[in-house]
N, C-alpha and C positions, 0 to 999 in steps of 0.2 A: 570595446568597440561599440560605438553608438550608431544605430541604424535609423535612417529617416524613412518612414513609410509614407505612402500617399495618404492624405486625409481620408479616412473611411468613416462613414456615418452609419450606425445600425439602422436598418429599416424597422419600423414599428410593427409589432405583431402581438397577438394575444399571449404567446408563450414567453414573452420577455426575453428576447435573444441575448440581451446583455448578460444573462445568467448562464449562457451556453458554456459548457466545459468541453475540452478536447482530450480524447484518449490518445496517448503517445505509444506507438509500438516500436520495438527495437528493429534493427534491420532484418531480423529473422522473424518478424511479426509476433513477438511475445509482448503482451500488455505490460508496459513499464511504469508509466506515471500518468497523472491527470493534470492538465494545464488549463489556464484560462484561455479563451479563444484569442485574446490579444497576444499572448506569448506564442501561441501556435502560429498565428499569422506572421509574426516576426521570424519564426523558424522557417516558414515556407518562403518568405520573401528573401531571406539570406541564403536559401538553398540547403539548409540543414535538415529539412524534412519535406516530404511530398504528401499530398492529400490522398487519402485512401477512401474516405467516405465524407459526405457533407450533409449538413442540415438543410432544410428547405428555405430557411430565412436567408436574406441577402444583406451583404455589406455594400454600400454604394459610395463611390468616390467620384471625383470630377471626371475622371477618364477610365474608371475601372468598376466593374461589378463582380464581387466574389460572393460565394455562398460561405456561410460559417463552416469552418472545418470541424467535423465530428470526430474523425480519426485521422491521424497523421503517422507516417512511418519515418524514422530517422534514416538519413541517407548515408551517414558515415558508420564505420564499424563501432559497435557499442562496446564500451569498457565499463563494467560495473565498478562501483566504488569499493575500495579495499577496506576502509575503516568502518567498523560496525558501531552504530550509535545505540546506546541503551534506550530501549522502549519496551513497553508491555508486549506489543506485537512481535518485536524481534526476539524477546525471551520465548514467546510461544513458538516462533519459527525455529529457534535453536533446539527446543525440546520436542519438535515435531507435533505440536498440539496434543501432547500426551501428558497426562498427570504423572509426575515422577514418583508418586507414592503408590497409587493403585494400578499404574501402567495402562490405563484405558485412554484411548484416543477420544477426544471430546470436541464438540463444537466450540467456537471461540466464545460464545455467550455463556458457556458452562464452565469456563476457566477463569482462574485468577492467578496471581503469583504469590509465592510464599517466601518469607525470609527464613532461611535455615537457622540463623541466629537471630532471634526476635529483636525488633528495633528497641524495645524497652530494656533490652540487655546489651545494648551497644551495637547491634547488627546494623549494617548499612545497606542501602538500596544500591547494590553494585552487582555486576555480572557474576562474581564468585560467591554471592550470598543469596541469590534469587533462583528459585526453580518454579516451573509451571505446576500448578496444583488444581484439581477440580474443587469446586466449592465444598462438597462434603468432606473431602480429605483435609482441606485447609481449615475448616471449622473444627474437625476432630483434633488436629494438631494444636490449634489455638496459638497461644503465645509461649508454648514450650519449645525447648530445644529438641533436636531430633532424638537425642539419647533419652530425654525425659518422656517423650511421647512414644518412643519405640518405633518411630516411623523414619525410614531412611530413603533418600532419593535413589532412583535406579542408577543415575549417573551424577557424579559430582559436577556442580556448575563451574563453567569456565567462560572467559570472554572469547567468543569465536573470532577467528581471523577473517572469516567472510560468512555470508549467509546465502542460501539459495534465493534466486529471484522468485518473487511471489507477486501475483497479479494484484494491482491496486484496487480492483473491483472485487468485492467480496459478496455482494448481493445483487444478482441479476435483475431482480424486480425493481430496484432503484436506479438501474442504469438506463440511459437512453436506448431506444430501439436500434439506433444506428450502430451501437457498440456490440450488440448481442453476438453476431457471428464471429467477432474477433476475441471475445471474452469467454464465451461458453466452453471451449475446449480446455481452458486453463482454470476454470473455477475450482477452488479447493474443496475437498470433501468436508472440511470443517466449517464451511461458510454458513 
């Protein structure tokens, strides 16, 4: 479905509002994703979202003046995606940000992922061959198999059917001030 919005022209400011991003909350106020302000305005205009917080900068049209949406909340019941895409972050989430060799929970910056069967021995980068490892453990294991290194993961890796929701904001210092009250309660310990 294509939606026609009234022509909105960004007002000029020092902060370059064209770069504004909008935090999207689920209908129960959990931080879900980050959108461009243009996509957020479309969701507001179609009734899919309501504005919760705004930036000071204005959008001006011929007959309307809106403030840039900083935070919007989805109006319909939120249904998380069932299919889990392979990514570094999703592997860390599956393994609860815990090294599968030394069993210590680490910050995301201290983690990497490890191929149980090394790539040079035919191992693939797939859910069932990748585990979360801290950098020292990954370095210690090197390109050996688990048997050769004597290092075995706590849990054998599998493709998860679903993953828990995780806030898209991982560093509050880089988030706009308008987002802080909505993100702070959900900031992960590993951020």
